N, C-alpha and C positions, 0 to 999 in steps of 0.2 A: 341575464339577471333573473333570479327567481324572487317572486314577491307575492305574498298573499294579498288579495284584493278584498279588504273587509267591507262590510256594509250589509244592510238588510232592507227588505221591503216591508214597510210598516202596514201598508194597505194594498191589497191586490184584489182585482175583480177578474174572473175568468169565465168565459162562455164556452161550454162544451157543445160542439156541433155533432149531434148523433141522430141516427135515423129512428131510434126507438125512444119511447118516453117512459118505459118501465123503470121503477126506482132502482132496481138492481143493475140495469144495463145503461142508465143514462150517462155514465161516464165512459162508455166505450166509443172508440172512433176518434175522429179528428176534432181538435179544439183550438181556440185562440184566446189570448188574454191580454190584459193591460196591467202594467205595474206602475203604481204610484207610491212613492215611499221616501224614506229618509236614509241617506248613506252616512254611516258613522265611521270615520277613518281612524287609523292608528296614527301615532306620532310619526312624522317623516324625519329620518336621520340622513344627513348628508356628509360626504367626505370631499373636501375641496383641495385642489392643487393649482397653484399659480403657474400658468404656462408662459409667463413673461420672464424677462431677465431680472436679476437682482438690482437693487437700487444703485449700487456702486458701479454698475455697468451701463447705466442709462446715458446714452450719448447726447440726449437733449438737455441734460443738466450742465451747468457751467463747471469749469475746472476747479479743483480744490486739492489741497494736500492735507491728508488726514493721518494721524498716528493710529495704526491698526496693529495690535499685538506687539507694541514696542517698536514698530518700524514705520517710518513715514512713507505713505503710499500716494502716488499721483492718481487722482481720479478724474474722469471715469476710467475703469480698466478697459482695455480693448476687448471686443466681443469674442476674439479667439482665445482669451484667457480661460483656463479651465474653471475658474471661479465664477464665470458668467454662464454656466450651464443653466438651462431653463428647468422649471418645475421643482425648485428647491423648497418653496414655502408650501406647507400643508396645514390643514385644519379640519376640525369636525364641528358639526352643528346639529341642532334639532329644532323641528317646527311642529307646533300644535295646530293642525288644520281644523277649520270649523266644519260642523255637520253641513251637509248639502242635499239638494234635491236629487231624487233618483226617478227617472222616467224610462219605461221600457215596454216592449212588445214581446210576446212569445207565441209560438205555435207548436203543437205536438200531437201525439197519437197515444190514446189510452187503450190498454188491452190487458184484461185479467188482473187488474189491480196495479199494473205498472203504467207509468207515463214516461214517454220518451219525448224530450222537448228541446227545441232550439230557442234561445233567448237573446234578444238584443236590448241593451239599455244604455243610457247616458247618465253620468254622474258628474257633479262639479262641486268643488270646495273653495271657499275663500282662503287665501293664504295669509301670511303674517311676516313681520320683520323679526329677526333674531340676531342678537349680538354674538360674535364669535368669542368663545371663552379663551382658548389658547392657540396661539400661532407658533409654528415651529421656527427654529432658528433665532429665538429671542426677539421676535418681532413685536411683542406686546408693548414694549416701552417706546417703540418707534411710532406706533399708531395710537392716536388719542381715541379714534373711533374705527371700529371694524364691524361691519354689519352686512348681513345677507337678507334679501327679501324674496319670498316666494309669492308670486301673484296668484291668479286663479289657477287651480290645479284640477284637471278633469279629463274626460275623454270618453269615447264609445267603447263598449265591451260586448263581446259575443261569447255565449256560453252554450255548451251542450249539457243538459241535465237529465237525470233519471230519478223518478219519484216512485214511491210505493204507497198506495192508499190502503188504509185499514178499514175496509168496508164492513158493515154490519156489527161494528164494535160499539158504537154509540147511536142513539136515535137521531136521525137527521145529520148530525155533525160527523164528518169523515176526517179522522186524523191522518197525517201523512208525514213521511220523512223523505229526504232526498239529498242528492249531491251533484256537483257538476264541476267541470273544468272549462277554462276558456282563456281568452286573450283580451288585453286592454291596450288601446293606443293612448298612452298617457301624454298629455301636453301641459306645459306650465310656462309661466313668464318668470324669469330669474334676473335678479340684479344684485350687485354687491358694491359697497363703498369702503375704501380704506383711506382715512384722513390722517396724515402724518402730523406729528407734533410741530407746532410753528416755531419752537425754540431751537435756533441753530446750534446753540451750545449743547443741548441734549442730544440732537441728532449726531453731532460730531463725536460726542463722548461715547456714543454707541458704535462708533467706527463706520458711520455712513457719511455720504456726501452731504455737507450741511446745506447745499443748494436745494436739497429735497424738502427742507423744512416747510411745513404748511401745504404741501402739494396733496392732490387728491388722485387716487387711482380708483377708477370705477369701471363697471362692466354691466351691460344689459344684453340679454339674450333670450330667445324663445327656444325652449328645450322640448324634445319629444323622445319617447322610447316605447317599445312594444314589450309588455310584461305578460307573463302567464300567471294564472292564479286558480284558486279553487274556492268553492263555497259549499257549505252544509246548510240544509234547510229542514225545518220542522214546523208543523202548524196544523191547522184544521180548516176544512172547507164547510161553509154553511150554505145550503141551497136557498137562493132567493126565488127562483122558479124551477121548473123541471130541468132547464138547461143552463141556467146562470147560477154561478157559485161565487160566494165571497170568501176570500182567504184571509 
């Protein structure tokens, strides 16, 4: 899965560890830094698929005879019936995640205006609940409520970055541009609830087992995935001391 990992560091302090203290050379050599900032996510879009069996195949529901497409059918259907294939119900949804904290560490080496850096940081966003707009297979009338919830979304990230410093362009302030690629181990808490209409007449009219009226289908799960992403950076460094810079 390819995914851009959006976000930015609003505040960054970096200490450059160099052997010399001359203004032109103070950014040469090894350095380390601390990232403190705000991560701004994009909307999270999901595509869901029900891995369970259809309502009319649920062996836990009582027996019923329902008119389906002009023919009386004894329910539940046996599990070996082709109509009981799993994964028939599908849907799409979207979540607007909150901004969250970003904390990180970096270490790198500066040489002739370039900086080669390894960066580790952690970000986290509060999730939200979102109603499902359209269910496949005409399921919207069957369910009075269909909702997904994303709990806290976040995880550690590791990036390799390259920067270029524009030295001697401005007094004291050093503009820079950069880019990087990396990996994120994304973790989230997921839950979903599908509450069926309690009216047996409505459920039967839809061609479903009326014994399913008012029942709840729910799921809770902890999800994780490894995503790759990229980032583009631009900013300026301001020296606080000969070897400490504020980005």
